[in-house]
N, C-alpha and C positions, 0 to 999 in steps of 0.2 A: 707272442701270438696268443690272438685270441679266437678260437675256433668252435667248431661244432662237432671235432672228433671226424674219424673216417677217413681213408685211404687219402683224400686228396690234403688234408692237412698234414699227414705223414711223408708224403709225397714233395710237400714243400718243407717241411722243417728239415728233411735229410738233403736235399739241395740248397738252401739256403746256411744252412750252418757248416758246410765245407766251407765256405769262404768268410763269412761273417757270423761273430757269435750270437747264438740265441739264448737268451737269460733264463727263460721262465716260455712255457706254454699252457695258458688257460684254456680246459675244456668244460664246455657249459651242459648241463643233461639236456635230452631232447624236448621239444614241447610236445605237451601232452597231446595226444593223435587225437583224442575224443575232443578235445576242448575245441584243435585246431578245426576240426571237422564239422562242428559246430556253428562256429562263426566263420568258415568257407560258407556254408548254406546257407546263410542269411544275406550273404551279399551276392552270391551266384546262382542260388538257387539249386534244388535238391537232383535233379536231373543231370545237370553241368557236373556237379561233383560227384556223384555216384557214375556218369562216365568216367571220371580222371580217375576215380579209386579201382575201378575196372582196369583200365589203363597200368595202373602202376602196380596192381597184382600180378598180372600177366606179363604184357610184352616185355619190360626191360630185363626179369628173370630169364624169358627166353631167349632174348638177345644174347645177353652175357654168357650164358653156358653155350650158345652157338656161336661166338666171337673170341674164343680163348685163341685161338692162334692169333687174330688180329689182335687181341690186347696186347699180347706178350711182344708181338712185331713194335706198337709203340710204344710201350714201356723199355724196351731194348734202345729203341731208336732216341729215347727223350733220357734214359738214365733214370728212370723214376725207382726210387729205392723205396721198397716197403717196410723197411727196418723199425720196429716199434720204439718209438720218442723214449729217451730214457724216463721213467716215472720218477726219476729225485728232482728232475726240473717240472713235472706238471702239477698244477693245482686245478682242484675242481671244484666247480660253482653250479648251483642252479640256473643261473642264467647271468648272461652277462653286462645284466642290466640291474643285478644285486649288490645288496650294500656290502656284499663278501666280495663280489668283484672288484667295486669299487677300491674300498679298503686297501686291497694289494695292490691296486695300480699306483695306489699314490704312497703304498711302501716301497715300492720295484723302482718308482720314477723311470719308467724306460725311456728312450730316447726317440725310437722308432716301434708301431706296432702293425704286427701284418694280421689283418683279418682274413679270415676264412671259413665259411659254411657258419656263420651264425644267425641267430634272429638279428631283427634291426636293432642298431646301437642307439640308445636313448641319448639326448642331447645332453643329459646330467652325466654320464660315461662319460661323452667325448669332452666335453667341459670339466673334469675332475682334475686332467693333469695339462700340463702343457707340453703337447707331444703330436706326431705325425701320424695318424691312422689310414692305413694302405691297404684296398682290397682286390683280389684278383676276380674279375667277373667273369663267368661264363655266356660270354655275349659281346655284341660290339653297340655300345650305348652311346646315346639316349635310344637308339632304334630298338635293341632288344635288351630291355631290361627284365627282372624278376629272373626265372629260371628257364633252362635250355634254348637257350639264344640260339647255338648251332643250328638245332633242329629248327625252331622256327623260319630260322633263315633258310633252310634248304627244303622246308616243306612252301616258303612262302616264293621258291624260284629266287632268291634273293644271294647268290652264292657271293658276292663280291660284301656282302657285309654279316658272312660267318663268321666269326672270329672270338676274341679274347681282348678284355679290356682290362687293365691297372690302373684305378682313380681313388685318390682322395677319398676318404669315407666321410660323409656328411649324416644328417637322422632321415635321409629320403633312402628311396630303396632304390640303390644304383645310382643315384644322384649326382655325386660328388664329381668335381671335376678331375680330366680325363690326363692320366700320366703318359700312358703309352696303350696302343693298342696292334694286333697283328692279325692278321688272316691266318684262315686255316683252309687246306685243301684239300678237302674227304675225295674217297676214289669209291669206287662201287662196291668195294668190302667193308664200307664204312655204316652205320646205323647210329640210330638214339644212342646208342649205348657207348660206343666206340668215338663220337664227335665229342664226348664230356672228356676221354682221355687227350685227344689231339689238343683241346684247348687246353686241358692241365699241363701237358708238356710245353705248350707255346705260352703260357700265364708264367709259368717259373721262369722261364727264358727272361720274360719281361720283368719280374718282381728282381730276380737277381741286378740286371741293371738297374733300376730303380732304387734299390739300398744301395749300388755303389754311388750313385747320381745324389742321394741323401749324404751318406761319406764324405764324398766331395763336396759338398754346398751347391750341387749343381741341381737339384730336381725343379724342373719346370713342367705346367700346364699346358696342355693344347686343345686346340681348338676341336669341336665335334664335329665330323663329317659331314652331319645332317641336322638342321632343327627336328627332325621329326621324333618325339618322346612316346613309345611306347611299353607297357608293362603286362609280362605275358606270365600263364602260369600254366600248369601240367595240361598237356592235351587230353581230350577224352579218347577214349577205345574208338571210338566212330571214327572221328577226327584221324586220329593214326591212321586207322584203316582204308580209310578212302583217298588221303594221299599216299598212302603206301601203292594202291591199283592206280591210280589216277597219275603220280610223278613219280613214281619209283624211290620215293624217299621212306627208306625205312628207320 
C-alpha cells in the first residue's frame, strides 16, 4: 500500500488483509500546509482559498461532533476496522515521489499496489517497477475528480453520480482507467462528513473485488458513464452555507 495515512488507509488495510496478504504499508508525510496554500492562492486567488480554509476549520469538525451516531452506524454496517496497522510493516517516507520510496519499491517488487490518500504520484514512480497501481477515489470519475465527489454530486443535485470509483493510477488527477464504480444512497441523516464514510465502505468492497480479479487474472476496465470530466476542490464556507439553505445539502 502507498498511503497518506489516516483512518481510510487503516480501514482499507484491515479489510483487505483478511483475504489477501499485504507485505508493506508506505506512509508519506503530509504536504507542507503553508506551501500548499501558497500554491493554491496563485492558482485560485486569495478570496476563494480563504473561503476554503474557513470551511475546513469549521464545518467538518462541527459535523463530525454532531454525527457520531451516524458514523458508528456506517462503520458497523461496513465493518470498518480502525485497529492500527502493525508498525512492523510500515515504511515512512517524506513523499511517495521521493528517492527513498522508489528504492523501497524496487527492493520489494510488489505484484499489486493499493494507493490511498497520497499526493499525485509521478511518472517516475509509476514506471520504476512493473506492477499495477490501483486507487479508491471518493467520487464517480471522470465527472467528479479531485476531492469530496460525494458532496459535490449532492450539491449539484446529481445523485445518480454520487458514489465511488476504483481505478488504475496514472500521472493525472483521478484520470486512470475505471475498474469498478458504485453509487451510494445518502439519507437525510448524512452530510459532508458521513458521505465520505459511505464512500469508504463501498470503495473497500470494490477494492476487495478488484484484488480478487487481479489474483484470478481477470482484471478488466470499463467505459466511463459520461465523457464530461471536471476537477473539484474544497467548497468555500459561503458556497456550503448557500447550498445547505437552498438545497438542504449538509
